N, C-alpha and C positions, 0 to 999 in steps of 0.2 A: 797354848794347849794346857800347860801346867797350871795356869791360873784358872782355866775353865774346870779342870778336874777337882779343884777345891770344892766346887759345888756338890760333888758326889760324896764328899766326906761330911756333909752337913745335913740338917733337917729341912733345909729350904732357904729361900731368900727373904730378907726383911729390909725395909728401907726407912723404917720409923722406929725410933727407940721406945716409943710408947707401946709398941706391939711386938716386942722382941720375943722370938721363940728360942728356947734353949738350944744351943749348938747350931744356930743358923749361920748363914753367910750374910753378913750385913754389908750392903752397898751404899756408900755415901753419895747421895745425889745433891745437886745444887739447883736452886730456883731463884726467882727474882728477889725473894725476901728471906731466903734461908741458905745455909751452907752446911750440908750434912757432914762434911769433913770434921767439923767442930765436935761432932758427937761420936767420933771413932772410939776413943778410950771409954766413953760411957757405954757404948754398945758391948764392948768386951766385958766390962763390969756387970752388965745386965744379963750376960749369958751367951752372947754371940761367940761362935768358935773361931771365925775368921772375919776380917773387915777389909773392904776394898776402899781405898782413898785415891783422890787424884790431885792432892796437894801434899808434897813430900814431907813438909814439916809435921804432918799428923801421923806419919809412920813411926810410932813410938815404941813398938815392940814387934816380935817375930810373928805374931798372929795378924798383923796389919800389913797389907800388901798395896804397893803403889802401882797405879796405871795412869796413862796420860789423860783419860777421860772416863769417868765412872759410868756415865750414861751409855756411851758406846760399848763399854765392857758388858753392861747388862744386856744390851741388844744383841751383841755377838754371842754372848753366852746362851741366850734364848734360841738363836738360830742353830748353834752347835748342838744344843739339846734336842731341838725339833728334828734335826737331821738323823737322829737315832731311831725315829719312828716312821715306819713305812705304812702309814695309815692315811685315810682321806682327811685332808685339812680344808675345811670350808671357810672361805672368806666372805664376809657380808659387809656391804657398804650401801649408801644411798642417802638422799637428802631427807627423806621421811620414812618411817616405818622399819628402820633396820633393827632396832631393839625388839620390837614386837615380833618381827619376822624371825629373828634369832631365837627368841623364846619359843615360838611355835615350832620351828624346825627341831629344836632341842626336845620339845615335848613329843613330837612324832618319832624321831629317831631313837629316843630313849625307850620306846616300846620294844626295841630289838637289840640295841647296842649300849655299851658303856661309853657315855659321851662326856668329853670335857667341853664346857661351854663358858664363854666370857661371862663373868658376873657383873651385874650392874652396868655401869658405863665405863668399864676398864678398857676403853677402845682407842687409846692414844699411844704415843711413842714410849710411854712407861707402862701403861696397863697391858698392852699387847704382849710385850716380853714377859711380864710377870705371870700372865695367864699361861703362856707356852711353857714356862718353867714348872707348871703344875702337871704337865703330862707325865703319866705313869704307865707301867707295863700293861695294866688292865684296860687302859683306854683304847677303844676301837675306832673312834671318830673324834675330831676336834672341830668346834665351831668358834670362829674368831671374828668378833665384830670390829670393824675398822671405821673410825671417825676421821673427819678432815675439816680443818679450818683454813687451810691455805694450800697453795700449789705444792705438789710433790709429796703431800702427807701420805696419800695412799700408796704411792710408789715406795716410800720409806717403810711403811708397815708390811707391804708385800715382800720386800727384800728381807725383812726379819722373819716373816711367817712362811714364805714359800708355799702359798695355797695351791692345791690342785683341783679344787672345786670352788664355785663361787656364784654370787648373785649380787647385782645392783638392784635394789628395790625400786628406785626411781631417781630421776635427776631433776631437781627444782632449784628455786632461789633460796638457798640457805647459806648463812655465813658470808654474805656478799662482801663484807668488809675485807675479808682475807682473799677473796677470789676476783674482785673487781667487777665481774659480770658473769652472766649465765654460762658463756663459753668457757670461762675459767673453771666453773664447777664441773662442767661436762668433761673437760680435759683431765681433771684430777680424778674424778670417779672412774673414768675409763682405764686408769692405770691398773685397776683390778683385772679387767679383761685382758690387758696386755700381759700381766704376770701369769695368769692362768694359761693363756695361749703359749707363753714361753715354757711353761711346765707341762705342756701337752695334756691339759686337764679338761674339765667339762664345765660349761656355763649353763645355769638355769636362768631363764629370762621371761619377762612378761611380753607376750607377743602383741597385746593390745597397746603397748607403749611404743609409739612410733620412733621415739628417740633411742630407746634401748635396742629395738630391733634393727635400726639403721646403723648402729655402731658396733655390731658384733665383729670380732676378728674373722678374717677369711680362714676357712678350713678347720675351725674349732668345733669340738663336739658340743652339742647343745641339747637341752630339753626345754620345751616351751610350754607355757600355760597362758590361759586367757579365756575369753568368752566366745571366740570364733571357732569355726569348724576345722581350721587348719592347725590349731594348737594340739599338742600331744596330750596335755591335761586340760580338758574343757570344763569350765565352770559355769554355773547359772546362779545368779543372785535371786533368791526366791522372795526375800523380804527383809525389812528392818523393823523390829518390833519392841524396842529399838535395837535389839540384838540381831546380828547377822544370821540369816537362814540361807543355806546354800545347798546345791547339789553339784556333783562333779562326775566326770566320766573319762574313760580312756578306752582303748581298744579292748573289747571283751569284758568291760565292767561299767555299770551305772550305779552310783551310790543312791541311798535313800536321802531324803531331806534331812540335813543336819542342823540342829539348833545349837548355836554357839553362845558363849558368854561375853562376846565383844561387840561393840557398837561400831557403826560407821562403814560406809561403802568402801572406804580405803582399806579396811581390814579384810574385806572380801579377797583382795589380791594377796594379802599376806597369808591368808589361809591356803590359797591356791599354790603359793610358793612352797609352803610347808608340805602340802600334799605331794608336790612334784619331787621334793627331796625324799619323801617317804617311798615313792614309786622307784626313784633312781636307786635307792639302797634296799629295795625288796622288802619293805615293811608291809605286812599283810593289810589289805584294804580295810578290813574291819577294825584293826588296831589304829590305823590312820584316822578313821572316822571317830573312834572313841577318844583319841588324843585331842583332836581339835574341838570336840564337843565338851570335853572336860576342862580345858584350859581356862583359867581366870586371871585377868591382868591385875597388876599391882602398881603402886607408886604413881598414882594419878595418870596412868596411861589408859585411856578408853575405859575407865571404870564407871559402872552405874551404881549409885548409892541411893537408897531411900531414907529420907529423914522424916521427922514427924510431920513436916509440912509439904515437902516436894520430892520429886525424883530428880537426882542430879546425874548428869553425864560429865565426869571429870576427865579432862584432857589438858592438864595444866603443866605438863612436863617440858614441852617445847612447842615452838610455833614459828613457822615461816610462811611466805605467801602461798605456796602450794598446799601445805598441810592445813593451813587456815581455810583456804577455799574448799578443800575437800571435806573438812569437818562441817563447815556451814552448809554446803550442798547436801551432805548426808543428813544433817539435822532437818533440813527443809523437806526431805523425802519421808521422814517419819510421820505416820498417820496419827497425829495428835494435834488437836486445835489449840490446846492450852500449853503453849511452849514459849519460852523466852531464852534468849542467848545473852551471855555475858562474856565479852571477848577482851583480851588484854593485848597490849603492844607486842609487836614482833620485833625482836632485837637483832642487832648485828647485820642490818641491811645496808649500811653505808649511805651513799648518796641517793639510792633508790627508795629510801625509807618513806618519805612523805607520799610519793606516788603510789607505793604499794599499799599503804594504809588507806589512801583514798579509794583505791580499787576495791578493797575489801568492804568499805562502807557502801560503795555503789552496789556490790553484790548483795549485801544485807537488804538494802532497799528494793532491789530488783526482785528478790525472792519473797518479799512481803513479810519478812521476819521482824519481830519486835525484840528490843533488847537494849543493852548498855555497853559502853566501852570503858576500859580502865587503863590509864597510862597517859603520860604526857604527849606521846606521838599521836594517838587517836584524838586526844583532847585538842591538839593544835590544828586539826583539819576542820574545814567548814563543811558541815553536812547535816542533813535532817534525818539521817538513817537511824539514829538512836534516840531513845527516850531521854537519856542523860549521858553525858561524856564526863567521866571522873578523871581527874589528874592522877590520883593515887588511890590505892586500895583502902586506905583509911577513910577517904571521902565516900567510897562505895559502901563500906561497913556502916558508917553513920546513916547513910540514906536507907539502907536495908533495915536498920533498927527502927527507924522512924516510919518506914513504909514497907511493912512485912509482905512478902510474896508467899502465896499459899496455893496448893493444888495445881502446880505447874510442872512441866518437864523442862529442865534448865540445863543448857549447855554452858560449861565453863571451859574456855579455850584460850590459851595465851602462853607467852614465853615464861619459863620458870622464874625469871627475875621479877616478874610482876606480882607473883604470889597470889594468884586467884584462889588457890585452895584454902586460903584463910577466910574466904567469904562463906565457906560451908557452914560455919557455926551460926550464921544468921539466915540460913536458907532451909 
């Protein structure tokens, strides 16, 4: 308790001496290639008020405090701080769409409340506690994104966060290297449901998703969304132009058609999730509609950009089999004859990698789409689904320079590590 109270004498937590805030609490973390303890004295010199180390030899003055494990200290400090706030804490996880859903929910709830929301991809065992430590008296709701790469990751983050509201956007084949198989992904994501149930909270879920609907804890409070008549928030996908157009209704209310700034059928459900949280927290319907109509994505997530030569749909931040399939199917639904896709490898799929890339190639052919693949995994499969299969983005760049593409609608979808966004300069 004494060491936790140090935090309240400082201006906040820092973990990087390059970003020291005067009078902060500096926590020395360790990683595979660095040891923050070696920067303890430097942190004090740079303006930190106190420093936490977990190697005793670095406790060189009275402003430096030793703990057995600095990371555990950070996490327990965050939980201690979170326990001071009797407000809704919304946990968000899922194989696809959790960041977009988080941003949309934040946009909707911010119409009425002062919201703390995870920034960027601060969704792991370090980012989550750092986010919680930003909670202040003026915050009325917190939205915490939770990522997972292996078993028990969500349970760990829930134990830190203690969420009382939550949503799993979907459960698909993501990060299979850490989970072994789909059942491993399902078990880990469900840890959010278990935590919210233990905290007697409320779950928002997609009733159209059979997996999510079948795995709800017994006796938990829920609010459902979907396209069916039994959902509490009922949506209707009006069209893709390529932007999502939708309507929604609930008991006593039917919305007008809403024109959004996001593409893809998959984002239709992300909108319904945000609408559901808006209704759950009594945001007026008109403000909900204005929020989702005005939201514009950034960071290569479902962005539409017009260049001098083409219209680009940029979805290059992440990719796994379910998100890739959804993006391709949505692209096929867009009423535009002049369209080409450029898809990149899906990383971290482990032993399923070759089979999953082959299935995506078969889908491209089945839907009659024309396009290219980029990356050694797609390059390694034998298929006639693509015009060309490039092993590396530099090969694709050279081809595009020599064979310019004009007047097309182009989807760029792939894992971040493939770097498809670099092709934009030649499109």
